[in-house]
VOBA-1610 file (N, C-alpha, C; in pm, whole numbers, padded with zeros to 5 digits, always signed):
BEGIN
Met-00104-09100+01733Met+00027-09160+01720Met+00125-09062+01660Ile+00242-09070+01677Ile+00354-08981+01627Ile+00371-09024+01480Thr+00384-08919+01395Thr+00408-08933+01249Thr+00551-08959+01223Gly+00576-09004+01090Gly+00691-09032+01040Gly+00794-08908+01050Pro+00753-08802+00991Pro+00835-08683+00983Pro+00883-08639+01118Ile+00784-08645+01219Ile+00830-08593+01355Ile+00924-08693+01424Trp+00903-08816+01405Trp+00981-08921+01471Trp+01122-08907+01401Ser+01132-08906+01278Ser+01249-08885+01198Ser+01340-08767+01248Gln+01262-08656+01259Gln+01331-08524+01291Gln+01398-08524+01430Lys+01318-08589+01531Lys+01374-08590+01664Lys+01505-08670+01676Leu+01495-08784+01603Leu+01613-08873+01603Leu+01730-08800+01530Arg+01702-08736+01408Arg+01799-08661+01340Arg+01862-08557+01413Val+01798-08481+01485Val+01841-08370+01557Val+01943-08427+01678Glu+01907-08536+01726Glu+01999-08598+01843Glu+02129-08654+01785Ile+02102-08729+01661Ile+02235-08779+01600Ile+02321-08677+01556Ala+02266-08562+01515Ala+02344-08455+01450Ala+02440-08381+01566Lys+02411-08424+01685Lys+02497-08370+01788Lys+02634-08434+01793Ala+02631-08556+01726Ala+02773-08626+01718Ala+02818-08652+01589Val+02723-08667+01486Val+02761-08684+01356Val+02705-08579+01255Leu+02798-08523+01170Leu+02756-08429+01068Leu+02724-08492+00939Gly+02624-08442+00865Gly+02595-08484+00732Gly+02543-08618+00731Asn+02568-08699+00627Asn+02519-08838+00611Asn+02369-08844+00615Glu+02298-08741+00556Glu+02149-08747+00568Glu+02085-08865+00499His+02140-08907+00378His+02085-09009+00313His+02110-09140+00404Val+02221-09165+00447Val+02259-09284+00525Val+02171-09288+00658Ile+02153-09176+00708Ile+02055-09176+00840Ile+01921-09209+00808Glu+01872-09159+00701Glu+01730-09176+00662Glu+01718-09331+00632Arg+01820-09393+00563Arg+01805-09537+00540Arg+01815-09620+00661Leu+01901-09578+00759Leu+01909-09649+00887Leu+01770-09652+00960Leu+01690-09539+00946Leu+01566-09526+01023Leu+01468-09617+00934Val+01480-09625+00807Val+01395-09715+00720Val+01421-09859+00763Ala+01553-09889+00774Ala+01591-10028+00818Ala+01510-10071+00948Leu+01523-09975+01048Leu+01472-10003+01173Leu+01316-10021+01169Leu+01237-09940+01088Leu+01099-09956+01075Leu+01068-10079+00990Ala+01168-10131+00900Ala+01129-10245+00821Ala+01181-10369+00880Asn+01230-10353+01002Asn+01287-10480+01075Asn+01395-10540+00996Gly+01489-10458+00940Gly+01599-10514+00864Gly+01730-10488+00920His+01837-10538+00871His+01979-10517+00914His+02051-10430+00804Ile+02159-10371+00848Ile+02235-10277+00762Ile+02364-10318+00759Leu+02435-10303+00640Leu+02576-10319+00617Leu+02628-10185+00560Leu+02721-10113+00641Leu+02776-09988+00608Leu+02917-10000+00551Glu+02943-09966+00440Glu+03082-09966+00380Glu+03136-09824+00353Gly+03254-09807+00383Gly+03317-09689+00360Gly+03466-09677+00416Met+03531-09596+00376Met+03677-09563+00409Met+03693-09544+00565Pro+03811-09575+00620Pro+03840-09541+00775Pro+03810-09408+00801Gly+03753-09371+00917Gly+03750-09242+00969Gly+03632-09154+00920Leu+03523-09226+00856Leu+03409-09158+00811Leu+03288-09174+00915Ala+03316-09219+01041Ala+03225-09209+01142Ala+03123-09312+01131Lys+03147-09427+01075Lys+03042-09531+01053Lys+03005-09588+01191Thr+03109-09612+01273Thr+03078-09676+01399Thr+03001-09567+01500Leu+03061-09450+01476Leu+03001-09333+01564Leu+02860-09321+01533Leu+02832-09319+01405Leu+02696-09306+01353Leu+02600-09422+01407Ile+02643-09546+01406Ile+02556-09649+01457Ile+02543-09639+01616Lys+02645-09618+01682Lys+02641-09584+01836Lys+02546-09480+01860Ser+02556-09367+01782Ser+02474-09238+01815Ser+02329-09276+01799Leu+02296-09360+01692Leu+02169-09412+01660Leu+02112-09483+01772Gly+02181-09566+01829Gly+02154-09654+01949Gly+02118-09572+02066Ser+02192-09468+02091Ser+02182-09382+02213Ser+02061-09298+02176Ala+02030-09243+02071Ala+01914-09158+02042Ala+01789-09251+02046Leu+01801-09378+02003Leu+01668-09464+02012Leu+01646-09516+02149Gly+01757-09516+02231Gly+01734-09561+02378Gly+01730-09707+02386Val+01801-09780+02320Val+01806-09930+02319Val+01934-09979+02370His+01947-10104+02408His+02063-10165+02461His+02151-10195+02335Cys+02271-10142+02340Cys+02354-10158+02217Cys+02493-10223+02264Asp+02539-10324+02205Asp+02653-10393+02219Asp+02741-10395+02099Arg+02873-10370+02112Arg+02967-10372+02007Arg+03047-10496+01998Ile+03065-10561+01875Ile+03153-10677+01861Ile+03254-10630+01762Gln+03389-10624+01815Gln+03506-10600+01719Gln+03546-10719+01653Phe+03522-10742+01532Phe+03551-10854+01454Phe+03705-10856+01419Thr+03767-10965+01465Thr+03910-10991+01437Thr+03940-11138+01377Pro+04061-11155+01333Pro+04078-11280+01272Pro+04076-11399+01375Asp+04093-11375+01497Asp+04098-11479+01610Asp+03974-11484+01685Leu+03862-11421+01638Leu+03742-11424+01705Leu+03674-11563+01681Leu+03604-11613+01784Leu+03525-11750+01773Leu+03380-11724+01765Pro+03309-11804+01723Pro+03165-11813+01716Pro+03110-11792+01844Ser+03168-11857+01950Ser+03115-11848+02092Ser+03138-11702+02145Asp+03240-11629+02103Asp+03254-11504+02137Asp+03129-11402+02096Val+03059-11443+02011Val+02947-11380+01955Val+02817-11424+02012Val+02783-11543+02004Val+02659-11590+02047Val+02662-11640+02205Gly+02776-11692+02251Gly+02777-11734+02380Gly+02823-11878+02387Thr+02829-11940+02504Thr+02876-12073+02512Thr+02821-12133+02642Met+02852-12259+02663Met+02813-12336+02785Met+02936-12331+02888Ile+02903-12283+03009Ile+02984-12272+03114Ile+02966-12373+03222Phe+03070-12451+03270Phe+03060-12546+03375Phe+03041-12463+03514Gln+02951-12502+03584Gln+02926-12457+03725Gln+02965-12544+03840Pro+03088-12527+03903Pro+03136-12631+03996Pro+03036-12656+04111Asn+02963-12560+04149Asn+02889-12579+04271Asn+02756-12662+04242Thr+02704-12659+04116Thr+02611-12757+04081Thr+02639-12876+03998Gly+02754-12874+03951Gly+02794-12981+03847Gly+02723-12974+03715Glu+02676-12858+03684Glu+02601-12856+03556Glu+02660-12736+03462Phe+02624-12751+03334Phe+02661-12653+03244Phe+02535-12554+03214Thr+02580-12424+03223Thr+02478-12320+03199Thr+02518-12238+03081Ala+02411-12186+03014Ala+02439-12098+02901Ala+02491-11966+02947His+02610-11922+02885His+02660-11784+02901His+02631-11711+02783Arg+02543-11611+02797Arg+02498-11536+02673Arg+02602-11441+02617Gly+02629-11434+02505Gly+02722-11351+02437Gly+02666-11207+02391Pro+02742-11120+02344Pro+02697-10989+02309Pro+02589-10978+02208Ile+02551-11092+02143Ile+02459-11088+02043Ile+02314-11054+02109Phe+02310-11071+02242Phe+02179-11056+02316Phe+02176-10906+02346Ala+02148-10831+02257Ala+02127-10681+02257Ala+02019-10642+02156Asn+01967-10521+02180Asn+01866-10480+02070Asn+01941-10433+01944Leu+02047-10357+01947Leu+02127-10308+01851Leu+02275-10388+01860Val+02318-10464+01764Val+02447-10522+01771Val+02526-10451+01662Leu+02638-10392+01703Leu+02725-10333+01617Leu+02827-10436+01569Ala+02831-10495+01458Ala+02939-10585+01416Ala+03042-10494+01331Asp+03133-10461+01417Asp+03244-10365+01358Asp+03344-10432+01280Glu+03374-10374+01159Glu+03472-10442+01054Glu+03442-10596+01050Ile+03323-10618+01011Ile+03268-10761+01003Ile+03349-10858+00916Asn+03418-10792+00822Asn+03496-10877+00725Asn+03635-10905+00767Arg+03664-10868+00889Arg+03802-10910+00952Arg+03787-11050+01022Ala+03680-11118+01046Ala+03669-11249+01088Ala+03638-11350+00990Pro+03674-11464+00997Pro+03659-11572+00896Pro+03510-11616+00897Ala+03467-11688+00784Ala+03332-11723+00763Ala+03274-11795+00868Lys+03345-11869+00958Lys+03287-11948+01057Lys+03220-11845+01179Val+03302-11742+01195Val+03236-11639+01277Val+03130-11566+01215Gln+03139-11508+01098Gln+03037-11443+01027Gln+02914-11520+01032Ser+02915-11660+01005Ser+02801-11733+01000Ser+02724-11749+01129Ala+02801-11717+01236Ala+02739-11732+01372Ala+02620-11631+01372Leu+02617-11533+01292Leu+02518-11430+01281Leu+02389-11467+01207Leu+02408-11578+01129Leu+02299-11625+01028Leu+02172-11642+01096Glu+02171-11737+01201Glu+02041-11773+01279Glu+01991-11654+01343Ala+02067-11567+01396Ala+02032-11446+01474Ala+01958-11347+01377Met+02018-11328+01261Met+01961-11222+01173Met+01831-11269+01100Gln+01821-11396+01078Gln+01692-11442+01014Gln+01595-11485+01107Glu+01618-11566+01207Glu+01507-11615+01291Glu+01501-11542+01427Lys+01596-11438+01450Lys+01598-11367+01581Lys+01604-11457+01705Gln+01700-11542+01692Gln+01725-11648+01794Gln+01865-11699+01765Val+01920-11767+01874Val+02048-11830+01861Val+02028-11970+01941Thr+02129-12059+01911Thr+02118-12186+01963Thr+02269-12211+02044Ile+02251-12229+02171Ile+02369-12250+02253Ile+02356-12393+02328Gly+02439-12475+02306Gly+02435-12604+02379Gly+02322-12678+02342Gly+02266-12669+02215Gly+02143-12743+02173Gly+02018-12690+02222Lys+02019-12559+02275Lys+01900-12512+02335Lys+01879-12371+02268Thr+01771-12336+02222Thr+01728-12221+02144Thr+01702-12117+02247His+01757-11993+02213His+01736-11877+02308His+01674-11752+02214Ala+01564-11697+02245Ala+01515-11588+02182Ala+01591-11459+02206Leu+01609-11375+02114Leu+01678-11262+02125Leu+01588-11144+02149Pro+01629-11022+02217Pro+01556-10917+02255Pro+01481-10866+02141Lys+01365-10803+02174Lys+01278-10724+02071Lys+01277-10570+02104Pro+01317-10504+01997Pro+01363-10522+01874Pro+01502-10555+01855Phe+01537-10627+01757Phe+01679-10678+01728Phe+01728-10648+01597Phe+01830-10579+01583Phe+01887-10559+01462Phe+02034-10554+01465Val+02112-10588+01349Val+02247-10587+01323Val+02279-10485+01231Met+02390-10407+01271Met+02443-10309+01189Met+02599-10328+01174Ala+02620-10372+01065Ala+02789-10403+01045Ala+02845-10308+00961Thr+02977-10285+00983Thr+03061-10204+00913Thr+03166-10284+00838Gln+03225-10243+00727Gln+03333-10294+00660Gln+03407-10193+00585Asn+03537-10220+00563Asn+03631-10123+00498Asn+03632-10185+00345Pro+03604-10111+00237Pro+03602-10161+00102Pro+03742-10174+00030Val+03856-10128+00086Val+03988-10125+00007Val+04079-10220+00061Glu+04080-10252+00205Glu+04184-10336+00257Glu+04159-10488+00221Gln+04247-10564+00170Gln+04223-10698+00146Gln+04307-10792+00237Glu+04418-10745+00289Glu+04496-10818+00373Glu+04426-10835+00507Gly+04414-10973+00562Gly+04356-11008+00681Gly+04200-10978+00681Thr+04147-10983+00570Thr+03989-10969+00565Thr+03925-11090+00487Tyr+03793-11115+00504Tyr+03749-11235+00448Tyr+03602-11177+00395Ala+03576-11214+00263Ala+03457-11160+00206Ala+03351-11225+00274Leu+03237-11154+00291Leu+03106-11204+00350Leu+03035-11309+00254Pro+02989-11425+00291Pro+02927-11513+00225Pro+02800-11458+00167Glu+02767-11508+00036Glu+02649-11440-00020Glu+02514-11462+00071Ala+02503-11579+00137Ala+02392-11601+00223Ala+02377-11504+00333Gln+02491-11459+00377Gln+02487-11341+00488Gln+02458-11208+00437Met+02524-11178+00314Met+02499-11055+00257Met+02337-11037+00213Asp+02280-11145+00175Asp+02134-11147+00146Asp+02050-11123+00261Arg+02095-11132+00376Arg+02021-11102+00504Arg+02027-10950+00541Phe+02109-10874+00477Phe+02102-10728+00510Phe+01987-10662+00416Ile+01914-10587+00473Ile+01800-10509+00381Ile+01868-10412+00305Phe+01973-10341+00347Phe+02066-10246+00272Phe+02203-10269+00283Lys+02266-10236+00180Lys+02406-10206+00188Lys+02433-10057+00152Leu+02470-09981+00245Leu+02494-09836+00237Leu+02643-09796+00205Leu+02659-09698+00128Leu+02798-09655+00094Leu+02816-09516+00164Val+02907-09500+00256Val+02934-09374+00323Val+03049-09318+00269Asp+03028-09183+00224Asp+03124-09105+00147Asp+03191-09010+00239Tyr+03295-08933+00171Tyr+03357-08837+00254Tyr+03267-08708+00284Pro+03280-08630+00390Pro+03193-08511+00407Pro+03230-08399+00307Ser+03145-08306+00298Ser+03186-08201+00213Ser+03277-08109+00287Ala+03340-08016+00207Ala+03445-07925+00268Ala+03385-07842+00388Glu+03255-07795+00365Glu+03194-07718+00462Glu+03177-07796+00605Glu+03125-07930+00567Glu+03114-08016+00691Glu+03243-08048+00761Glu+03336-08063+00678Glu+03469-08097+00739Glu+03534-07987+00822Thr+03504-07863+00778Thr+03542-07748+00855Thr+03473-07728+00988Ile+03335-07760+00973Ile+03259-07761+01105Ile+03304-07863+01196Leu+03339-07976+01143Leu+03388-08085+01216Leu+03504-08043+01295Met+03607-07989+01242Met+03730-07937+01306Met+03692-07836+01413Glu+03611-07754+01389Glu+03567-07642+01476Glu+03489-07687+01602Arg+03401-07784+01579Arg+03319-07838+01682Arg+03376-07949+01767Trp+03461-08044+01703Trp+03507-08154+01788Trp+03653-08160+01777Gly+03717-08046+01760Gly+03863-08044+01757Gly+03934-08066+01894Gln+03845-08054+02004Gln+03881-08086+02140Gln+03816-08191+02209Val+03887-08281+02282Val+03834-08383+02362Val+03718-08343+02447Thr+03735-08227+02509Thr+03633-08181+02602Thr+03498-08140+02535Ser+03502-08135+02394Ser+03376-08099+02333Ser+03285-08211+02277Gln+03314-08333+02331Gln+03249-08453+02276Gln+03115-08446+02341Pro+03004-08457+02255Pro+02871-08438+02303Pro+02815-08554+02370Glu+02708-08545+02450Glu+02641-08651+02512Glu+02506-08663+02460Leu+02462-08778+02417Leu+02329-08791+02355Leu+02227-08845+02449Val+02106-08798+02434Val+01999-08862+02527Val+01891-08942+02438Ala+01831-09022+02500Ala+01730-09107+02425Ala+01606-09026+02398Val+01570-09020+02274Val+01441-08948+02234Val+01340-09052+02186Ser+01356-09183+02176Ser+01263-09275+02151Ser+01296-09400+02241Ser+01240-09511+02197Ser+01259-09637+02274Ser+01231-09758+02183Gly+01273-09862+02221Gly+01244-09996+02154Gly+01090-10026+02152Glu+01029-10005+02251Glu+00883-10011+02260Glu+00809-09936+02161Glu+00855-09806+02141Glu+00798-09707+02046Glu+00821-09750+01911Leu+00942-09797+01887Leu+00987-09855+01751Leu+00893-09973+01707Leu+00856-10059+01805Leu+00778-10175+01776Leu+00644-10125+01730Glu+00584-10023+01794Glu+00457-09971+01769Glu+00439-09908+01645Leu+00568-09832+01600Leu+00554-09764+01488Leu+00560-09862+01368Arg+00627-09974+01372Arg+00624-10084+01265Arg+00482-10131+01229Lys+00387-10112+01330Lys+00247-10142+01304Lys+00191-10044+01206Ala+00228-09903+01225Ala+00189-09799+01136Ala+00242-09826+00992Val+00372-09878+00978Val+00433-09903+00845Val+00354-10004+00777Asp+00303-10115+00849Asp+00241-10229+00789Asp+00087-10173+00745Arg+00053-10059+00778Arg-00074-10007+00715Arg-00058-09917+00595Ile+00060-09902+00550Ile+00089-09830+00440Ile+00036-09902+00317Tyr-00042-09855+00225Tyr-00096-09904+00118Tyr-00008-09934+00004Val-00012-10059-00051Val+00074-10085-00174Val-00020-10156-00287Ser-00031-10081-00388Ser-00116-10131-00486Ser-00083-10250-00558Pro-00163-10321-00632Pro-00121-10438-00709Pro-00017-10393-00819Glu-00026-10279-00872Glu+00053-10234-00975Glu+00195-10218-00917Ile+00205-10156-00809Ile+00331-10125-00730Ile+00409-10274-00693Lys+00327-10369-00659Lys+00373-10492-00621Lys+00433-10544-00753Gly+00360-10538-00867Gly+00413-10596-00987Gly+00537-10518-01031Tyr+00541-10381-01013Tyr+00661-10314-01041Tyr+00790-10354-00944Ile+00766-10385-00830Ile+00868-10438-00747Ile+00920-10573-00800Leu+00831-10653-00836Leu+00857-10783-00880Leu+00936-10781-01013Asn+00900-10685-01105Asn+00964-10677-01230Asn+01111-10617-01219Leu+01139-10534-01118Leu+01259-10479-01099Leu+01343-10592-01054Val+01305-10673-00958Val+01395-10777-00911Val+01420-10881-01007Arg+01313-10915-01077Arg+01325-11028-01184Arg+01413-10975-01296Ala+01423-10859-01320Ala+01508-10800-01426Ala+01656-10825-01402Thr+01682-10823-01265Thr+01834-10853-01216Thr+01851-11015-01259Arg+01757-11093-01238Arg+01774-11238-01267Arg+01795-11254-01402Ala+01717-11180-01489Ala+01728-11203-01639Ala+01876-11170-01695Leu+01948-11089-01621Leu+02076-11053-01659Leu+02179-11163-01629Ala+02123-11257-01547Ala+02207-11394-01534Ala+02195-11500-01617Val+02099-11477-01712Val+02072-11579-01818Val+02159-11563-01932Pro+02238-11672-01976Pro+02334-11654-02093Pro+02265-11619-02213Leu+02337-11516-02289Leu+02288-11481-02420Leu+02324-11575-02522Ala+02285-11558-02647Ala+02318-11652-02757Ala+02470-11689-02767Asp+02559-11587-02734Asp+02694-11614-02746Asp+02751-11664-02610Gly+02658-11698-02512Gly+02711-11755-02383Gly+02748-11650-02289Ser+02750-11516-02312Ser+02781-11415-02227Ser+02672-11380-02146Arg+02698-11325-02019Arg+02601-11280-01928Arg+02662-11167-01848Thr+02560-11087-01792Thr+02617-10970-01716Thr+02642-11010-01565Leu+02540-11087-01507Leu+02555-11117-01368Leu+02564-11270-01362Asn+02636-11306-01238Asn+02632-11458-01203Asn+02506-11484-01147Phe+02444-11399-01073Phe+02301-11427-01024Phe+02248-11289-00989Gly+02105-11283-00984Gly+02042-11169-00936Gly+01975-11169-00803Gly+01882-11092-00784Gly+01826-11075-00649Gly+01736-11190-00612Ser+01750-11240-00480Ser+01653-11354-00451Ser+01526-11303-00401Pro+01442-11395-00365Pro+01307-11341-00313Pro+01321-11254-00200Arg+01422-11256-00119Arg+01441-11170+00000Arg+01452-11031-00055Ala+01511-11001-00192Ala+01519-10878-00241Ala+01374-10824-00263Cys+01288-10895-00309Cys+01141-10851-00332Cys+01092-10802-00194Leu+01114-10880-00083Leu+01058-10851+00046Leu+01126-10729+00086Ala+01248-10720+00081Ala+01326-10595+00131Ala+01267-10466+00050Leu+01256-10483-00074Leu+01215-10361-00154Leu+01067-10325-00111Tyr+00983-10425-00084Tyr+00846-10402-00057Tyr+00834-10332+00077Gln+00905-10389+00185Gln+00893-10340+00312Gln+00965-10201+00335Ala+01077-10193+00266Ala+01156-10064+00277Ala+01083-09948+00208Ser+01010-09992+00100Ser+00932-09868+00031Ser+00821-09827+00125Arg+00753-09920+00195Arg+00643-09890+00275Arg+00701-09802+00398Ala+00822-09841+00449Ala+00883-09766+00567Ala+00925-09637+00521Leu+00980-09612+00398Leu+01018-09489+00353Leu+00890-09383+00334Ala+00783-09451+00276Ala+00652-09373+00260Ala+00617-09322+00397Trp+00603-09401+00510Trp+00557-09357+00635Trp+00657-09247+00682Leu+00788-09275+00675Leu+00884-09178+00732Leu+00876-09043+00660Arg+00833-09040+00539Arg+00808-08904+00466Arg+00664-08859+00468Gly+00581-08917+00556Gly+00441-08868+00580Gly+00346-08909+00473Gln+00373-09011+00387Gln+00283-09052+00277Gln+00199-09171+00337Asp+00087-09196+00276Asp+00006-09315+00310Asp+00007-09431+00213His+00074-09407+00106His+00093-09519+00007His+00238-09512-00057Val+00267-09624-00116Val+00386-09652-00192Val+00379-09595-00340Ser+00456-09518-00383Ser+00456-09459-00525Ser+00583-09516-00591Pro+00587-09521-00723Pro+00707-09568-00789Pro+00840-09497-00766Asp+00836-09372-00738Asp+00953-09305-00697Asp+01022-09339-00582Leu+00938-09387-00478Leu+00980-09438-00354Leu+01049-09570-00377Val+00995-09655-00470Val+01045-09786-00487Val+01189-09759-00564Gln+01194-09667-00651Gln+01313-09637-00719Gln+01427-09583-00637Asp+01388-09511-00539Asp+01462-09449-00432Asp+01537-09550-00359Val+01485-09668-00310Val+01547-09749-00232Val+01596-09870-00295Phe+01582-09885-00426Phe+01610-09996-00524Phe+01775-10014-00515Pro+01847-09923-00531Pro+01990-09935-00543Pro+02047-09986-00402Asp+01988-09931-00292Asp+02048-09967-00157Asp+02001-10107-00124Ala+01908-10152-00185Ala+01843-10290-00147Ala+01898-10389-00235Leu+01951-10366-00349Leu+01996-10451-00434Leu+02150-10469-00472Arg+02222-10354-00434Arg+02363-10351-00465Arg+02445-10469-00426His+02388-10516-00311His+02473-10635-00245His+02420-10773-00284Arg+02314-10767-00364Arg+02244-10890-00396Arg+02265-10927-00533Val+02338-10863-00621Val+02378-10894-00754Val+02540-10907-00772Asn+02572-11012-00840Asn+02708-11043-00851Asn+02744-11042-00999Leu+02846-10954-01041Leu+02887-10931-01165Leu+02986-11047-01219Thr+02974-11073-01350Thr+03070-11157-01405Thr+03201-11090-01435Tyr+03301-11159-01466Tyr+03430-11102-01504Tyr+03423-11016-01623Glu+03330-11067-01731Glu+03317-10993-01840Glu+03255-10853-01818Ala+03153-10853-01732Ala+03087-10725-01704Ala+03179-10629-01640Glu+03277-10677-01545Glu+03358-10594-01472Glu+03464-10548-01585Ala+03507-10626-01674Ala+03597-10586-01776Ala+03540-10489-01878Ala+03414-10480-01877Ala+03334-10385-01961Ala+03329-10250-01891Asp+03371-10241-01766Asp+03369-10123-01680Asp+03224-10093-01633Leu+03164-10212-01600Leu+03024-10215-01536Leu+03042-10232-01392Asn+02943-10170-01319Asn+02928-10215-01170Asn+02798-10217-01135Ala+02769-10251-00999Ala+02628-10274-00963Ala+02549-10139-00979Glu+02607-10029-00959Glu+02534-09899-00955Glu+02475-09878-01104Lys+02587-09893-01200Lys+02529-09882-01345Lys+02423-09982-01377Ile+02444-10097-01354Ile+02343-10202-01381Ile+02213-10180-01322Leu+02202-10128-01186Leu+02069-10113-01133Leu+02010-09975-01186Arg+02084-09873-01225Arg+02031-09755-01285Arg+01961-09794-01430Arg+02038-09880-01486Arg+01989-09917-01615Arg+01865-09994-01613Ile+01852-10084-01503Ile+01723-10147-01492Ile+01619-10057-01460Ile+01638-09947-01376Ile+01536-09848-01342Ile+01484-09785-01470Ala+01578-09761-01544Ala+01549-09684-01675Ala+01460-09761-01783Glu+01488-09908-01774Glu+01425-09998-01866Glu+01295-10050-01830Val+01278-10075-01696Val+01152-10146-01658Val+01042-10030-01653Asp+00922-10073-01717Asp+00817-09995-01728Asp+00763-09944-01593Val+00721-09824-01576Val+00677-09771-01448Val+00534-09746-01451Pro+00460-09800-01346Pro+00323-09801-01344Pro+00267-09654-01338Thr+00162-09630-01412Thr+00112-09499-01404Thr-00021-09480-01352Ala-00084-09579-01299Ala-00205-09572-01228Ala-00216-09680-01115Gly-00303-09672-01025Gly-00311-09767-00919Gly-00222-09759-00818Ser-00135-09651-00806Ser-00043-09653-00686Ser-00099-09597-00560Lys-00222-09550-00564Lys-00281-09498-00439Lys-00412-09562-00419Ala-00443-09561-00287Ala-00573-09639-00247Ala-00680-09553-00288Ala-00793-09613-00341Ala-00902-09524-00380Ala-00977-09468-00257
//
């Protein structure tokens, strides 16, 4: 069977034909695919978030649909609706763009909560309900959403219940000066736009997930994951003076996300077990959207990144039992 580093490299090479840099983000996208999770990408306009996701779908060789979220979008525009057929006198289900392997929810925070919530059942149960009847979604199925962090007008904050369904929230930053120079030279003309070919498949991805499930996680590492997540909840408990850092910490989904993402990252890097450094590596990406700061914490110049780094520094790291005997 193909190894993690080989699978990762062939996808990275193909994606690099269209997208420069973003090595960390690309690795996390692959981890999410292997861990059967969804991704939320946040970054300023023009940072190739949409292009990156579309390029991943092309390289993976799966059916990809894009949904442009707008204020006038309706839930039926996402999942589908019942259509009357005059020739039979019956209503039949018309399937929406959610019926794809990779669903690109572009600028997801531009649609109101009723539209965002149309994704909840799909993201958790991998099914949708149309006209009282349940329809299974294709396998594999994953949602990759983008949002702009600065614009407030005409946007709607994602509900906490939906945020919790994303395995990672990834922050996309500006390219380096060298990368931006290459960008101008390589893609400064319309005729130079590259064409990507499929180097993997949905069937292969499903098989690779079985390999991820065989990655060993020791009891000590499981306890470490649990302690990290529960440390976020401890910060939501009021102190003697009534103050607290967080309104709420990570849910049980955070434990599951950290557990499976650590295994996927281990396989992707060619390791047969999960070590503490792998857990620490994915911890910020898996938890930054699952903690909610109080006004007092924000006034003290704290943010999710600082709090999560502090938790990593304070929680005891297991020194033994991280590898199978």
